[in-house]
C-alpha positions as CSV (number, residue, x, y, z in Angstrom):
1,M,230.8,135.3,127.8
2,A,229.1,134.1,130.9
3,S,226.4,131.4,130.4
4,S,222.8,132.0,131.6
5,P,221.9,130.2,134.8
6,T,219.7,127.0,134.3
7,L,216.2,127.4,135.6
8,D,214.8,124.5,137.7
9,P,211.2,123.9,136.4
10,R,210.1,122.4,139.8
11,P,208.6,124.8,142.3
12,S,210.6,125.4,145.5
13,P,209.3,124.0,148.8
14,T,208.4,127.6,149.7
15,T,206.4,128.0,146.5
16,T,204.6,124.7,147.1
17,L,203.6,125.7,150.6
18,K,202.3,129.0,149.4
19,L,200.2,127.3,146.7
20,A,198.8,124.8,149.2
21,I,197.8,127.6,151.6
22,A,196.2,129.5,148.7
23,G,194.3,126.4,147.7
24,L,193.1,125.8,151.2
25,S,191.9,129.4,151.5
26,V,190.0,129.1,148.2
27,G,188.4,125.7,149.3
28,T,187.4,127.2,152.7
29,A,185.9,130.2,150.9
30,L,183.9,128.0,148.6
31,A,182.7,125.8,151.5
32,G,181.6,129.0,153.3
33,A,179.8,130.1,150.2
34,S,178.0,126.8,149.9
35,V,176.9,127.0,153.6
36,A,175.7,130.5,153.0
37,L,173.8,129.4,149.9
38,A,172.1,126.6,151.8
39,A,171.1,129.1,154.5
40,D,169.7,131.4,151.9
41,R,167.5,128.5,150.6
42,G,166.0,128.3,154.1
43,D,164.9,125.2,156.0
44,D,162.3,124.0,153.4
45,E,164.6,121.4,151.9
46,R,165.7,119.8,155.2
47,H,164.7,116.1,155.4
48,V,164.2,114.9,158.9
49,H,163.5,111.3,160.1
50,I,161.4,111.0,163.2
51,A,161.3,107.8,165.3
52,V,158.1,106.6,167.0
53,D,157.3,103.5,169.0
54,V,154.2,101.8,167.6
55,P,151.7,100.7,168.9
56,Y,151.1,103.2,171.7
57,P,147.5,104.3,171.3
58,P,146.1,106.9,171.2
59,F,149.5,108.6,170.7
60,E,150.6,106.5,167.8
61,Y,149.2,103.4,166.1
62,R,148.3,102.1,162.7
63,N,144.8,102.7,161.3
64,A,142.7,100.3,159.3
65,D,144.7,101.1,156.2
66,G,148.0,100.4,157.9
67,E,149.0,104.1,158.0
68,L,150.5,105.7,161.1
69,A,147.9,107.8,163.0
70,G,147.4,109.2,166.5
71,F,147.9,112.4,168.5
72,E,151.6,112.6,168.2
73,I,151.6,111.7,164.5
74,D,149.2,114.6,163.9
75,L,151.2,116.9,166.2
76,G,154.5,115.9,164.6
77,N,153.1,116.5,161.1
78,E,151.9,120.0,162.1
79,L,155.2,120.9,163.7
80,C,157.1,119.8,160.6
81,R,154.8,121.9,158.4
82,R,155.4,125.0,160.5
83,A,159.2,124.4,160.8
84,K,159.4,123.8,157.0
85,L,160.8,120.4,157.5
86,D,160.3,117.4,155.1
87,C,159.7,114.8,157.8
88,E,159.5,111.0,157.5
89,W,158.3,108.7,160.3
90,V,160.5,105.7,161.3
91,V,159.0,102.9,163.5
92,Q,161.4,101.9,166.2
93,G,161.0,99.7,169.3
94,W,161.3,101.6,172.6
95,D,164.3,99.8,174.1
96,G,166.4,100.8,171.1
97,I,165.0,104.2,170.4
98,I,167.8,106.3,172.0
99,P,170.6,104.1,170.7
100,G,169.1,104.4,167.2
101,L,169.1,108.2,167.5
102,L,172.7,108.3,168.5
103,A,173.6,105.9,165.7
104,R,172.1,108.4,163.3
105,K,169.3,106.0,162.1
106,Y,166.9,109.0,162.4
107,D,167.2,112.6,163.6
108,A,164.5,113.0,166.3
109,I,162.2,111.0,168.6
110,L,158.6,112.1,169.1
111,S,157.1,109.3,171.1
112,S,155.9,110.4,174.6
113,M,159.5,110.5,175.8
114,R,159.8,112.0,179.3
115,I,162.6,114.5,180.1
116,T,164.6,112.8,182.8
117,P,168.0,113.5,184.2
118,A,169.4,110.2,182.9
119,R,168.1,110.8,179.4
120,E,169.4,114.4,179.4
121,K,172.9,113.0,179.6
122,Q,172.4,111.3,176.3
123,V,170.1,113.5,174.2
124,R,169.0,117.2,173.8
125,F,165.4,117.8,174.5
126,T,163.0,120.4,173.3
127,D,160.7,122.2,175.7
128,P,158.0,119.9,177.1
129,Y,154.8,119.6,175.1
130,A,152.7,117.2,177.2
131,M,152.5,115.5,180.6
132,S,150.4,112.3,180.8
133,P,150.1,110.5,184.2
134,K,150.7,106.8,184.9
135,V,148.3,104.5,186.6
136,W,148.0,101.0,188.1
137,V,145.4,98.8,186.5
138,A,143.9,95.6,187.8
139,R,141.0,93.3,186.9
140,A,137.7,94.6,188.4
141,G,136.9,93.0,191.7
142,H,140.4,92.4,192.9
143,D,141.2,93.9,196.3
144,I,144.7,95.4,196.0
145,A,146.3,97.9,198.3
146,L,149.5,99.3,196.8
147,D,150.8,100.5,200.2
148,D,150.3,97.1,201.8
149,P,153.1,94.7,201.0
150,Q,151.1,91.7,202.2
151,S,148.3,92.4,199.7
152,L,150.9,92.4,196.9
153,E,152.5,89.1,197.9
154,G,152.5,86.7,195.0
155,L,151.2,89.2,192.5
156,S,152.8,90.1,189.1
157,V,152.9,93.4,187.3
158,G,153.5,94.2,183.7
159,I,155.5,97.2,182.5
160,Q,157.0,98.3,179.3
161,R,160.8,97.8,179.3
162,G,163.1,100.9,179.5
163,T,160.3,103.4,180.4
164,T,159.8,105.6,183.4
165,Q,157.2,103.1,184.6
166,D,159.9,100.5,184.6
167,N,162.2,102.7,186.7
168,Y,159.4,103.5,189.2
169,V,158.2,99.9,189.7
170,T,161.8,98.6,189.9
171,E,162.8,101.2,192.4
172,R,159.8,100.9,194.7
173,Y,158.2,97.4,194.2
174,S,161.0,95.0,193.3
175,D,160.8,93.3,196.8
176,S,157.1,92.9,196.8
177,L,155.9,92.2,193.1
178,D,156.9,89.8,190.4
179,I,158.0,92.4,187.7
180,R,157.5,91.3,184.1
181,R,158.8,93.5,181.3
182,Y,157.4,93.8,177.8
183,D,158.5,95.3,174.5
184,T,155.3,97.3,174.1
185,A,152.5,98.7,176.2
186,A,150.1,96.8,174.0
187,D,151.8,93.5,175.1
188,V,151.3,94.6,178.7
189,A,147.6,95.2,178.1
190,L,147.2,91.8,176.3
191,D,148.7,89.8,179.1
192,L,146.5,91.6,181.7
193,E,143.4,90.9,179.6
194,S,144.4,87.2,179.3
195,G,145.1,86.9,183.1
196,R,148.8,86.2,182.7
197,I,149.6,89.1,185.0
198,D,147.7,90.6,187.9
199,L,148.6,94.3,187.5
200,A,149.7,96.7,184.9
201,F,151.5,100.0,185.4
202,I,151.0,102.0,182.3
203,N,150.4,105.5,180.8
204,Y,146.9,106.7,181.7
205,P,145.8,107.5,178.1
206,V,146.9,104.0,177.1
207,A,144.9,102.4,179.9
208,L,141.8,104.3,178.8
209,D,142.3,103.3,175.1
210,T,143.4,99.7,175.4
211,L,141.7,98.6,178.7
212,D,138.7,100.9,178.7
213,I,139.1,101.6,182.4
214,G,136.8,104.7,182.2
215,A,133.8,102.7,181.1
216,G,131.1,101.7,183.6
217,D,131.1,98.0,182.6
218,A,134.9,97.8,182.1
219,G,136.6,94.6,183.2
220,F,139.5,96.6,184.5
221,V,139.8,99.4,187.0
222,Q,142.4,102.0,188.1
223,V,144.0,101.2,191.4
224,G,145.0,104.2,193.5
225,P,145.6,107.7,192.1
226,R,147.2,108.9,188.9
227,I,151.0,109.2,189.3
228,N,153.3,111.9,188.0
229,S,156.0,112.2,190.6
230,P,158.7,112.1,191.7
231,E,160.3,114.3,189.1
232,S,163.6,112.4,189.5
233,I,161.8,109.4,187.8
234,F,159.0,110.9,185.8
235,G,160.7,114.1,184.7
236,R,159.2,117.4,183.6
237,G,157.0,116.2,180.8
238,N,157.2,114.7,177.3
239,A,159.5,116.3,174.8
240,I,161.1,115.7,171.4
241,A,164.6,114.3,171.6
242,V,167.5,115.0,169.2
243,R,171.2,114.4,169.2
244,P,173.1,116.7,171.6
245,R,174.8,118.7,168.8
246,D,171.5,119.3,166.9
247,E,170.6,122.5,168.8
248,A,169.3,124.2,165.6
249,L,166.8,121.3,165.0
250,A,165.6,121.5,168.6
251,E,165.0,125.2,168.3
252,S,163.1,124.7,165.1
253,F,160.8,122.4,166.9
254,N,160.5,124.7,169.9
255,R,159.4,127.6,167.7
256,A,156.8,125.4,166.1
257,L,155.6,124.2,169.5
258,D,155.3,127.8,170.7
259,G,153.2,128.4,167.6
260,V,150.7,125.5,168.1
261,Y,150.2,126.6,171.7
262,A,149.8,130.3,170.9
263,D,147.1,129.8,168.3
264,G,145.2,127.0,170.0
265,T,146.2,124.2,167.6
266,F,147.6,122.1,170.3
267,V,144.4,122.1,172.3
268,E,142.4,121.4,169.2
269,L,144.5,118.3,168.5
270,M,144.5,117.3,172.2
271,E,140.7,117.4,172.4
272,Q,140.4,115.1,169.3
273,Y,142.0,112.3,171.4
274,F,141.6,113.1,175.1
275,D,138.9,114.3,177.4
276,Y,141.4,115.7,179.9
277,D,144.3,118.2,179.8
278,L,147.7,116.9,178.7
279,R,149.5,120.3,178.9
280,P,152.5,120.5,181.2
281,A,152.6,123.1,183.9
282,S,155.0,125.2,181.9
283,R,152.3,125.6,179.1
284,L,149.3,126.5,181.3
C-alpha cells in the first residue's frame, strides 16, 4: 500500500508572492478609500499655517493688545474663511521667510511678497492681489537729486534686506550710495528718524504710516516719483506664496481672491487702511 505524500505546511514562494500582491492591492484600495473619504469631508478641516513678517504697518503689525492686525491680516482671515481653511498665523523674519516655507515650517506666505522671476523658481504664487509702489524718503529740507551721482556722494540709504527694494538699490546705486541693510522696514524708518542714514527706500504705504510723509508738517518727504518698475525687479504684484507642489492650496486661495474682488470686499478692506488704490492692473 502506497503511503500518502507528506504535505509541507510552509507556503511556496509562488504562494507567498501572490499573498503579498493581494495584501498590497488591499492596502492601496484602503488608502484610496481614505483619500476619497477625506475629500468627501471637504476642505473645512484643513489646517494651514501662514507666515507673515511683522512689523510691516499698515499691512501687518501688533495692536495695543499684542494681537496681529493690519490689512493683510484682515484679508488673510477673510480668504481662509471663504476657502474653509483653519488658518494660523506664524511670525517670521523676511530674510528667512522662503527658506522656512520650503522647510515646511508653514504652508503659505501672505506678507506683501512680490511675484518676481527669481522667486517663481522657488515657490508657487497665487494670482496677484495688490500692487504697492516704492518710494525714496529723506529728511525735509535736504536737496537730493537721485539722477545726479554727485548729489548722492557720501550719502547712505537704508533698505530692508532681501526685498525688491534691496535688489533695485543694489543694482542701480551700489556705486554712488552707502547701502545699509536692515532686518525690518521699521528698523529702516527708525534709523532715518534718528539721523543714522540719509535716505530710505521703502514701500509707499509703510512710508506713509511710519514716517508720515503725507502730512503737511512732516519731518520727512518723498524724493522723486513712486516706483513700480522695471518688472524684472518689482514683479507683477503681491501674491500669496506656497510650495511648488501645493497647487490645490494655491487654487483655493485664488478662488477666495476672486470672490473678495467680485463682491467688493477687497475694496472695503483696502479703504480701511489706504486712501489710494492697491489693486494690480489685472484686477482693475
